[in-house]
N, C-alpha and C positions, 0 to 999 in steps of 0.2 A: 503493499499501497504507500504512495507516494504520498509527503507529505504536502501540507496546505503550502508552503513558501514554494515549494516547487511546480506546486500546480500554476503558481502565482505565473513564477516564471518563465510558465509555460505556455498559460493564454499574454503574457503581454510579449514575447517572440513572437505569440503567432499574429497578436493584433499590427505589429509592427511590420513583419513582410503579407502581412495583408494590404498593408498602404502602401507602401510600397512595390508591390504588386499594380495595384488597384493606378497608383502612377504612372507607371514602367507603364501598362498597356493605354493610360489616358496618351498619355501623350506619344506614344507610336501608329496611334488611329489621329491625332491633329499633323502626325512629321506625314501620314499618307498621305489625305485630306489637300494636303499646301502641298504637294509633290506633284499632285494630277492639273491637265495642263489647263484642264478647266478652269485652276486656284490663280494659275499663275499669268494666265494669256489675261482674266480677269482684273488683278488685282492691278499690276503693266497697263491695261487700258483708263483702268479708275487713276492713275498715276502722273500722265499724259494727257489726260484732260485737264485740262487753261481754269474752267471754271469752280473745275472741284478742287482739284488742287494748293486753288486761292484761298478756298472757301476753307478746305480741312489744312492746310499751315504742313509745310514741306520739317519733317521727310513722312510720308508717309505709307502706317505702317499697320501689317492686319494682327489680333488679337484670336485670339484661343477659340474658335466654334461653341454655341453651347448643343452638345450632344445632343440633349432631350427635344429640340426642337425643329418639332415637325417639320417644317417650313426644309429642311435639311435636308438632301434626298438624293442618292448616290447609284443608280444601277447600270447595268452596262449599257442601257441607250437613253440618257438624263441624269442631266447634275445641276440641281437647284441649293444656291448656297445662299444665308444669310453668313458675311460677311462681318464683321467688325471689324472696325477704322480705325484710327486714331494718327492724327494728325498735330504739328506742332500749338496751332488757336483752335480745335476742334475734334469732337467727334462721331461716327455716327454709325450706321449699316451699310452694307454695300450688299445690295442684293442682287445672287446670276443665274441665270437662265444659260444650258448648256448645253448641247445636242453634239452622239456620238457621230460621227464622220468616216466609217472606216478604218481607218484605226488614232487617229484620231480622236479632237474633242473641240468643235467649234463654237464660242461665242455666241448667244443667239441677242441678249437682253444683259442687261445692268439698268439701276436703278441704284440713287443715294438717297439714304436718311440722315437727317441731321439727326444728333441726338436732342429731344427735346422739344422734338415736332414730330406732326403728326404725315406730313406729304413726306411721299419719296418722288422727287422728283428724275428717269427718263434718263440716263446718261451717252447712251446706248444703246441702238436698236440694229440688227444685222437686214442690212438690204437701203437703210432707211436711209435720206437725205442731211447732212452736216448742214442745210439752208432752214430746215427744218423747225418751225419754232419752240418743239418739244424735245425733240431727239436732239443728241449732240449740241448741247447747248452750248457755248463760248462766253454767254454772260451768267456771272456768275449770283448778279439779284434773278437768276431764273431758280435757283440753289438758293439762296438765304432767302427770297418771302415766301410765307406760311403761308 
């Protein structure tokens, strides 16, 4: 029969191993999602968008995804992610929709929602003209207006 102190040690070590294991797998899932071209292409488009980068501030970085958010879906045909982003001035969420095209991914649409606002501004839509006032708008006021 084990002593109570031995059982406490086993429980403590088991708890530490469980927490470390959960952290390890959380990080692996995050890294796997961030390694996808649907993710990197979306972040590249955001960083190159003059209005978005001006509003958020440089550098624009992504944060950990909320893995419990039902919007986040990645399967063999599509990828939809709500990527938390942060710049030197503001924070927000980049919503991205991508489709698999052959062996690669194609970003179909990006919307940016600044923290503290309800409005989502479309900053990229595949095949949309950059002259369209609602898509790929280079004017910062479009993103700032609530």
